[in-house]
Residue frames as qw, qx, qy, qz and C-alpha x, y, z in Angstrom:
[[0.574, -0.408, 0.552, -0.447, -13.69, 28.13, -0.85],
 [0.278, 0.233, -0.916, -0.171, -12.78, 24.45, -1.07],
 [0.781, -0.244, -0.261, -0.512, -15.62, 21.95, -0.74],
 [0.541, -0.447, 0.648, -0.295, -15.52, 19.61, 2.26],
 [0.078, 0.225, -0.947, -0.217, -14.70, 15.99, 1.58],
 [0.294, 0.298, 0.837, -0.352, -18.02, 14.88, 2.95],
 [0.465, 0.641, 0.178, -0.584, -19.92, 17.15, 0.57],
 [0.268, 0.549, -0.654, -0.447, -17.66, 16.12, -2.34],
 [0.102, -0.033, 0.994, 0.013, -18.33, 12.43, -1.61],
 [0.402, 0.484, 0.649, -0.428, -22.11, 13.08, -1.58],
 [0.400, 0.690, -0.178, -0.576, -21.84, 15.04, -4.81],
 [0.057, 0.418, -0.846, -0.325, -19.74, 12.21, -6.38],
 [0.445, 0.184, 0.851, -0.209, -22.72, 9.85, -5.97],
 [0.522, 0.706, 0.455, -0.149, -24.43, 11.66, -8.91],
 [0.304, 0.927, -0.170, -0.137, -21.60, 13.75, -10.53],
 [0.933, 0.122, 0.014, 0.337, -18.77, 12.02, -12.27],
 [0.307, 0.754, -0.214, 0.540, -16.73, 15.25, -12.15],
 [0.511, -0.699, 0.330, -0.376, -16.84, 15.17, -8.32],
 [0.967, -0.150, 0.190, 0.077, -15.68, 11.50, -8.43],
 [0.667, 0.586, -0.123, 0.444, -12.80, 12.69, -10.64],
 [0.078, -0.802, 0.325, -0.495, -11.75, 15.07, -7.95],
 [0.812, -0.452, 0.326, -0.173, -11.81, 12.22, -5.35],
 [0.938, 0.254, 0.033, 0.235, -9.79, 10.12, -7.83],
 [0.415, 0.732, -0.233, 0.488, -7.18, 12.82, -8.09],
 [0.382, -0.745, 0.342, -0.427, -6.96, 13.20, -4.43],
 [0.780, -0.380, 0.459, -0.194, -6.43, 9.49, -3.65],
 [0.883, 0.434, -0.168, -0.061, -4.98, 7.79, -6.71],
 [0.367, 0.631, -0.605, 0.319, -1.29, 8.10, -5.74],
 [0.415, -0.419, 0.653, -0.475, -1.97, 6.79, -2.18],
 [0.911, 0.085, 0.264, -0.307, -4.02, 3.86, -3.44],
 [0.746, 0.573, -0.336, 0.052, -1.45, 3.06, -6.11],
 [0.097, 0.619, -0.690, 0.363, 1.39, 3.15, -3.63],
 [0.637, -0.259, 0.565, -0.455, -0.46, 0.88, -1.26],
 [0.942, 0.265, 0.124, -0.168, -1.23, -1.66, -3.95],
 [0.550, 0.672, -0.483, 0.111, 2.27, -1.49, -5.36],
 [0.139, -0.533, 0.750, -0.367, 3.81, -2.51, -2.04],
 [0.768, -0.049, 0.507, -0.389, 1.36, -5.43, -1.87],
 [0.905, 0.381, 0.168, -0.088, 1.97, -6.83, -5.30],
 [0.625, -0.477, 0.405, 0.466, 5.47, -5.83, -5.99],
 [0.408, 0.080, 0.547, 0.727, 5.27, -4.66, -9.63],
 [0.110, 0.284, -0.037, -0.952, 4.20, -1.56, -11.42],
 [0.304, -0.058, -0.666, -0.678, 1.92, -3.14, -14.09],
 [0.370, -0.429, -0.824, 0.022, -0.26, -5.14, -11.68],
 [0.177, -0.435, -0.447, 0.761, -0.37, -2.19, -9.28],
 [0.177, 0.143, -0.250, -0.941, -1.67, 0.09, -12.07],
 [0.391, -0.212, -0.764, -0.468, -4.22, -2.46, -13.11],
 [0.385, -0.436, -0.772, 0.256, -5.44, -3.06, -9.54],
 [0.066, -0.322, -0.228, 0.916, -5.52, 0.63, -8.78],
 [0.281, 0.005, -0.462, -0.841, -7.66, 1.18, -11.83],
 [0.458, -0.311, -0.808, -0.203, -9.98, -1.66, -10.75],
 [0.244, -0.379, -0.625, 0.637, -10.21, -0.23, -7.22],
 [0.144, 0.289, 0.065, -0.944, -11.52, 3.14, -8.54],
 [0.377, -0.070, -0.657, -0.649, -13.78, 1.41, -11.03],
 [0.393, -0.384, -0.827, 0.117, -15.30, -0.65, -8.20],
 [0.136, -0.379, -0.434, 0.806, -15.62, 2.47, -6.05],
 [0.244, 0.134, -0.266, -0.923, -17.37, 4.38, -8.92],
 [0.410, -0.183, -0.815, -0.367, -19.64, 1.40, -9.50],
 [0.469, -0.480, -0.717, 0.190, -20.72, 1.35, -5.79],
 [0.144, 0.141, -0.216, 0.955, -20.47, 5.10, -5.10],
 [0.445, -0.407, -0.231, -0.763, -24.30, 5.57, -4.87],
 [0.807, -0.382, -0.444, -0.081, -24.38, 2.89, -2.10],
 [0.461, 0.189, -0.489, 0.716, -21.59, 4.47, -0.06],
 [0.503, -0.793, -0.304, -0.162, -22.73, 5.35, 3.47],
 [0.167, 0.615, -0.467, 0.614, -20.60, 7.62, 5.63],
 [0.786, -0.445, -0.428, 0.023, -20.12, 5.62, 8.86],
 [0.424, -0.901, 0.085, 0.014, -17.93, 8.20, 10.58],
 [0.705, -0.314, 0.377, 0.512, -14.59, 7.04, 9.10],
 [0.067, 0.627, -0.345, -0.695, -12.69, 8.80, 6.34],
 [0.790, 0.507, -0.014, -0.345, -13.63, 8.09, 2.75],
 [0.326, 0.632, -0.701, -0.055, -10.11, 6.88, 2.22],
 [0.444, -0.207, 0.831, -0.263, -10.76, 3.95, 4.60],
 [0.788, 0.397, 0.348, -0.317, -13.43, 2.76, 2.14],
 [0.589, 0.709, -0.360, -0.146, -11.05, 3.09, -0.77],
 [0.003, -0.543, 0.831, -0.117, -8.23, 1.20, 1.10],
 [0.643, 0.006, 0.706, -0.297, -10.70, -1.63, 1.95],
 [0.777, 0.574, 0.061, -0.250, -11.64, -1.93, -1.75],
 [0.407, 0.712, -0.572, -0.001, -7.95, -1.91, -2.71],
 [0.350, -0.380, 0.821, -0.245, -7.23, -4.54, 0.04],
 [0.788, 0.205, 0.507, -0.285, -9.90, -6.80, -1.34],
 [0.688, 0.683, -0.186, -0.161, -8.62, -6.39, -4.89],
 [0.103, 0.653, -0.742, 0.112, -5.10, -7.35, -3.71],
 [0.571, -0.174, 0.741, -0.308, -6.42, -10.31, -1.77],
 [0.826, 0.424, 0.279, -0.244, -8.26, -11.60, -4.83],
 [0.490, 0.761, -0.422, -0.047, -5.22, -11.03, -6.97],
 [0.120, -0.520, 0.828, -0.173, -3.02, -13.06, -4.61],
 [0.719, 0.068, 0.624, -0.298, -5.68, -15.87, -4.48],
 [0.776, 0.587, 0.059, -0.225, -5.81, -15.95, -8.27],
 [0.363, 0.723, -0.586, 0.049, -1.97, -16.27, -8.62],
 [0.862, -0.020, -0.468, 0.196, 0.12, -19.23, -7.71],
 [0.598, -0.799, 0.013, 0.057, 1.88, -19.12, -4.27],
 [0.804, 0.170, -0.052, 0.567, 5.34, -19.07, -5.81],
 [0.315, -0.835, -0.029, 0.450, 7.70, -16.49, -4.33],
 [0.640, 0.451, 0.205, 0.587, 9.44, -14.16, -6.71],
 [0.247, -0.650, -0.051, 0.717, 11.14, -10.80, -6.70],
 [0.521, 0.785, 0.327, 0.070, 10.08, -8.53, -9.53],
 [0.595, 0.310, 0.071, 0.738, 12.37, -6.40, -11.57],
 [0.158, -0.852, -0.137, -0.480, 10.68, -3.31, -10.15],
 [0.717, -0.693, -0.011, 0.074, 12.06, -4.31, -6.69],
 [0.797, -0.138, 0.149, 0.569, 15.61, -4.39, -8.14],
 [0.306, 0.878, 0.111, 0.352, 15.56, -0.85, -9.44],
 [0.574, 0.142, -0.335, 0.733, 18.80, 0.85, -8.56],
 [0.353, -0.897, -0.262, 0.048, 18.60, 2.97, -5.42],
 [0.616, 0.217, -0.100, 0.750, 21.04, 5.76, -5.48],
 [0.264, -0.898, -0.254, 0.241, 21.61, 8.73, -3.27],
 [0.209, 0.955, -0.207, 0.029, 23.94, 11.70, -3.69],
 [0.138, -0.713, 0.686, -0.051, 26.83, 9.99, -2.08],
 [0.674, -0.092, 0.727, -0.096, 26.02, 6.39, -2.96],
 [0.657, 0.626, -0.139, -0.396, 26.69, 6.22, -6.75],
 [0.076, 0.504, -0.839, -0.192, 29.44, 3.70, -6.86],
 [0.689, 0.048, -0.591, -0.417, 28.33, 0.26, -8.26],
 [0.394, -0.009, -0.862, 0.319, 29.33, -1.72, -5.12],
 [0.157, 0.108, 0.516, -0.835, 27.27, 0.46, -2.81],
 [0.589, 0.133, -0.177, -0.778, 24.34, 0.35, -5.15],
 [0.625, 0.079, -0.754, -0.185, 24.58, -3.45, -5.49],
 [0.220, -0.038, -0.814, 0.537, 24.80, -3.88, -1.75],
 [0.327, 0.122, 0.279, -0.895, 21.83, -1.56, -1.21],
 [0.648, 0.093, -0.424, -0.626, 19.75, -3.52, -3.75],
 [0.497, 0.006, -0.857, 0.133, 20.54, -6.76, -1.93],
 [0.001, -0.100, -0.660, 0.745, 19.45, -5.21, 1.36],
 [0.496, 0.151, -0.009, -0.855, 16.16, -3.93, -0.20],
 [0.636, 0.079, -0.678, -0.361, 15.52, -7.35, -1.84],
 [0.349, -0.038, -0.863, 0.364, 16.06, -9.06, 1.51],
 [0.186, 0.119, 0.458, -0.861, 13.76, -6.69, 3.31],
 [0.608, 0.146, -0.209, -0.751, 10.98, -7.10, 0.73],
 [0.593, 0.039, -0.792, -0.139, 11.39, -10.81, 0.80],
 [0.180, -0.097, -0.806, 0.556, 11.04, -10.84, 4.59],
 [0.382, 0.155, 0.246, -0.877, 8.01, -8.57, 4.50],
 [0.660, 0.131, -0.458, -0.581, 6.39, -10.92, 1.93],
 [0.400, -0.001, -0.901, 0.166, 6.97, -13.83, 4.35],
 [0.175, 0.081, 0.601, -0.776, 4.66, -12.14, 6.82],
 [0.229, 0.525, 0.817, -0.060, 0.87, -12.83, 6.75],
 [0.193, 0.567, 0.436, 0.672, -1.05, -10.46, 4.43],
 [0.342, -0.878, -0.330, -0.060, -2.57, -8.59, 7.42],
 [0.572, -0.632, 0.062, 0.519, 0.88, -7.74, 8.72],
 [0.436, 0.173, 0.408, 0.783, 2.10, -6.66, 5.27],
 [0.035, -0.785, -0.459, -0.415, -0.96, -4.36, 5.11],
 [0.480, -0.834, -0.180, 0.203, -0.15, -2.89, 8.51],
 [0.588, -0.349, 0.207, 0.700, 3.50, -2.12, 7.55],
 [0.296, 0.394, 0.460, 0.739, 2.51, -0.52, 4.29],
 [0.185, -0.847, -0.397, -0.301, -0.13, 1.69, 5.96],
 [0.534, -0.783, -0.065, 0.311, 2.18, 2.71, 8.78],
 [0.534, -0.407, 0.311, 0.673, 5.46, 3.27, 6.82],
 [0.314, 0.246, 0.561, 0.725, 4.35, 4.12, 3.36],
 [0.113, -0.724, -0.487, -0.476, 1.14, 5.94, 4.02],
 [0.204, 0.177, -0.438, 0.858, 2.38, 7.25, 7.39],
 [0.523, -0.545, -0.381, -0.533, -1.08, 6.69, 8.94],
 [0.307, -0.451, 0.575, -0.609, -1.72, 6.85, 12.66],
 [0.035, 0.041, 0.983, -0.178, -2.73, 3.73, 14.58],
 [0.417, 0.415, 0.530, -0.610, -6.27, 5.03, 14.69],
 [0.513, 0.547, -0.274, -0.601, -6.44, 5.58, 10.93],
 [0.256, 0.293, -0.906, -0.170, -4.95, 2.08, 10.35],
 [0.206, 0.146, 0.887, -0.386, -7.51, 0.64, 12.66],
 [0.520, 0.485, 0.206, -0.672, -10.32, 2.25, 10.72],
 [0.470, 0.506, -0.554, -0.465, -9.04, 0.78, 7.52],
 [0.288, 0.214, -0.933, 0.024, -8.33, -2.65, 8.96],
 [0.664, -0.419, -0.380, -0.488, -11.46, -2.75, 11.06],
 [0.685, -0.210, -0.559, 0.417, -9.66, -3.03, 14.42],
 [0.360, -0.919, -0.143, 0.078, -9.28, -0.89, 17.52],
 [0.219, 0.872, -0.364, 0.243, -6.31, 1.41, 17.98],
 [0.538, -0.580, 0.590, -0.160, -5.06, -0.79, 20.84],
 [0.906, 0.144, 0.397, 0.020, -5.29, -3.89, 18.63],
 [0.616, 0.751, -0.111, 0.210, -3.20, -2.11, 15.95],
 [0.129, -0.833, 0.498, -0.205, -0.55, -1.17, 18.47],
 [0.744, -0.308, 0.585, -0.097, -0.28, -4.76, 19.60],
 [0.868, 0.400, 0.272, 0.114, -0.24, -6.15, 16.08],
 [0.379, 0.873, -0.248, 0.180, 2.35, -3.56, 15.03],
 [0.388, -0.685, 0.600, -0.143, 4.64, -4.59, 17.97],
 [0.825, -0.043, 0.563, 0.009, 4.29, -8.31, 17.08],
 [0.741, 0.660, 0.099, 0.077, 4.84, -7.57, 13.39],
 [0.159, 0.887, -0.416, 0.121, 8.06, -5.73, 14.01],
 [0.550, -0.488, 0.673, -0.081, 9.36, -8.57, 16.11],
 [0.853, 0.251, 0.458, -0.007, 8.39, -11.08, 13.47],
 [0.569, 0.814, -0.071, 0.088, 10.05, -9.02, 10.80],
 [0.174, -0.795, 0.573, -0.100, 13.25, -8.71, 12.91],
 [0.725, -0.223, 0.649, -0.051, 13.24, -12.45, 13.39],
 [0.806, 0.516, 0.288, 0.036, 12.74, -13.07, 9.66],
 [0.347, 0.884, -0.290, 0.120, 15.56, -10.68, 8.74],
 [0.387, -0.652, 0.644, -0.104, 17.85, -12.31, 11.27],
 [0.834, 0.064, 0.547, -0.019, 17.10, -15.80, 9.85],
 [0.719, 0.669, 0.122, 0.145, 18.00, -14.45, 6.41],
 [0.632, -0.380, 0.051, 0.673, 21.12, -12.82, 7.81],
 [0.297, 0.615, 0.316, 0.659, 20.12, -9.62, 6.07],
 [0.189, -0.235, -0.348, 0.887, 20.61, -6.24, 7.67],
 [0.209, 0.758, 0.562, -0.256, 17.52, -4.08, 7.78],
 [0.294, 0.046, 0.338, 0.893, 17.29, -1.47, 5.04],
 [0.309, 0.491, 0.237, -0.779, 15.08, 1.42, 3.95],
 [0.498, 0.417, 0.730, 0.211, 12.65, 0.64, 1.13],
 [0.019, -0.117, 0.308, 0.944, 12.45, 2.92, -1.82],
 [0.507, 0.383, 0.329, -0.699, 9.07, 4.12, -2.91],
 [0.656, 0.346, 0.656, 0.138, 7.21, 2.58, -5.88],
 [0.217, 0.016, 0.422, 0.880, 7.62, 4.03, -9.33],
 [0.346, 0.309, 0.191, -0.865, 4.97, 6.56, -10.25],
 [0.563, 0.395, 0.725, -0.029, 1.98, 5.16, -12.01],
 [0.235, 0.117, 0.516, 0.815, 1.82, 6.00, -15.67],
 [0.122, -0.544, -0.527, -0.642, -0.57, 8.74, -16.44],
 [0.419, -0.739, -0.497, 0.177, -0.98, 9.91, -12.85]]
């Protein structure tokens, strides 16, 4: 019989092995979230590790407030990313990770791949022009595929506020893409974290 998450979280306060199970359960989701916020594999791996180190350090003080444990982890990750952005200069860049070739079964010719990479770079650039809160919303909705209620728990907002922010964010993203004259594109997932 599998242990409930609530019991596992309580056990993780005193048992590193239980925390390891929580780590295994959430590391890929946290890494993916961080990757989309920072744009490169190496910083995403570092910030993911720091997120879990911070969680482990403060695990004994964790209090279940009726929201999923993952919301607590996402808040820690969000704070790590915010601090990372504050520590870096405000210059815009597109990392090499973002330019990884995207190829499907029928899209292997170099022209199609180059065009697709341009679309992805344009979309990522447009997303990065949005305020951090809106970037977070898009990542949680599209990458993590969370419901408005779950996003609200992570971001500390009501479900209605998330719906409204989501609508305004999509309009702002559309306007940003139109001003760049870039067609919308699908974004490829992040590369897998090493060792996960």
